[in-house]
N, C-alpha and C positions, 0 to 999 in steps of 0.2 A: 545746059551742063557745062561745067568748067573745061577748059582746054586740057587735054591729056598729052603726056609725053612718054615715049617708049624708053625704057631704061637702057636699051641697046644704043640709044643716041646720047647717053650721058657723056659729058666732057667737063673739065674743070670750069667752074663759074655758073653752071646750070643750077637753077633754084627750083625746088619742088616742095609739095606739101605731103606730110605723112603724119598721121595721128595728131592732127591739128597743130603741128609745128612746121616751121619753114626751115629747110635744109639747103645748103649749098654744097655742090660736089667739089671736092678737093682733088680727088684722083678716082679713076675707074679702070677696071680691067675685066676682060671677057675670058671665060674659060669653058671648055667643053670636054667632058671625059667620057670616052667610049660611046655607048649608045644612049647614055643619059641625057638629061636636059642641059642646055647651056645655062651658065650662071653669069651674072654681072656683080662683081664685088666692088663696092665703093667705099672710099674714105670720105665722110661727110661731116660738115659742121652744122650743128643746130644753131640757127641764128637768134633764137630766143634765149637759150641757156649758155651759148658759147662752148658747148662740149663737142669734142670730136669723137666720132664713132666709126666703126666699120659696119656696113649693112650689105647683105648678100640678097640679090633679087633673082628670081627665075627669069631667064632670057625671055623677052617679049612682053614682060609685065608692063602695064601702063600705070603711071602715077599722075596726080594732078599738078600741073605747072603752077608755080607761085610767081605772081607778077610783082617783082620788087622794084620800087622806084629808086632811082639814083640821082643825087644832086651833088655837084662839086662845091666843096666848102674848104675854107682855110683853117688849119689847126693853129690855135692861138697858144694855149697853155693848159697845165693841169692844176686844179685847185680843189681842195677838200674832197679828194677821191673822185673828181669828175674831170673829164677832158672837155675843154671848151672849143667849139668850132664856130666859125662865122661865115655867113653867106656874103660873098663879095658884092652882090648886087643890092640886096635889101639891108645889109649890115645886121640882120637878125642873128642872134647867137643862140646856140643850143648846147646842152650838156649831155654827155654820155658817161655812164659809170666806167671808171678805169678798169674794174674787174672784167668788163665785157670786151675790153680792148688790149688786154695784157700782151698778146702776141704782136698786134699791129703797132703798138706804141714803141716797140723796139726799133722800128724802122722809119718813124716820121719825126721831123724836127719842127720846131715852132716856125710858122710862116709857110709851111709846105701845104699842098692841096691834096685832099682825099675825096673819094666819093662816099657820101653818106647814104646808107641804104635804109629804106623804110618800107614797111608792109602794112597796108590799110591804115596809114597815118601814124603808125608806131615805129619809132627808130629802132632798128635791129642790129646795127653795126656799121662798120666802114670797110671800104675796099681800097687797098693801097696798090701802087704800081708794082709790077713784077720785079723790077730792078730799081734800086734807089742809090743815090750818091750820098755817101757819108764820109766825114773826116776822121782820120785816125788821131785820137787824143793821147793814147798811151801805147807804147810798144817797146820791146827790147831791141838792142842793136843786133844786126845780122852777125852770125857766127862765120868768121872767115873760113873759106874752104868747104863749107857745108852746102854745096850747090849740086852735088851729083844726083841725089834722088828727090828732087822737088821738095826740099825741106821747107817746113812752115814754122811760124811762130805765132803766139797769141797777140792780138791787138784789141784794145778797147776803142770803141767808136764813140762819136759825140752823143749818141743816145744812151750810152752806158752798156750796150751789148758787147760781148766779147766773142770774137771769131778767129779762126785760123787764117793767116795771110802768108803770102810768099815772103822769103827772107828780105827781098829788095824793097819792100814797102817800109817807109819811114814815117816818123812823127809829122803830123800836119798834112800828109798827103790825102787826097780824096780818092776813094775807091768805090766800085760798084758792087752792091750786095744783092744777091737773089733773095727776095723775101719769101719765096716758096720753100727753099732749102735752107736758108740762113747762112749761105756760104759765099765766099769771095768769088766775084765774077770777072774782075778786071780793074785796071786803073781808070780813073775818070779823066 
């Protein structure tokens, strides 16, 4: 019998099987109301379809653990709707459909490394660092005197993503972005 994992032990990054699909836990929270059964509510991503859903389990439920293999590869470029990655040891290149990586591609630049995830020989996605360093390519000048209440402004980063940054961040500066929240984390 395959290895089982208790849903009470869910934390971000745990992979499991449900209805012949592989899911990765993005967030999980436990709740208990009155004399009723405890529940575990999870935000999960289906690694086959790339959809994000919420699933609620009864506390103590066991699910089958999914053994996902991870291999570090370098992101090269996007071509004809596919993201191209290369193994730095064997120089083998693989292609992953861009539609499966829309969220992740906002945070990776050409030449950066990511973990390619596969399940039973089938590539199912990539795992990126929790914090990434990106350069500001477009932003407005700071508004003088607007520093009282943590004022922010919009900034476009080198990958094309637009986020809110503090007023003191200028063009060409490198910043750290949290890939889980999509928010500014600090100066690089």
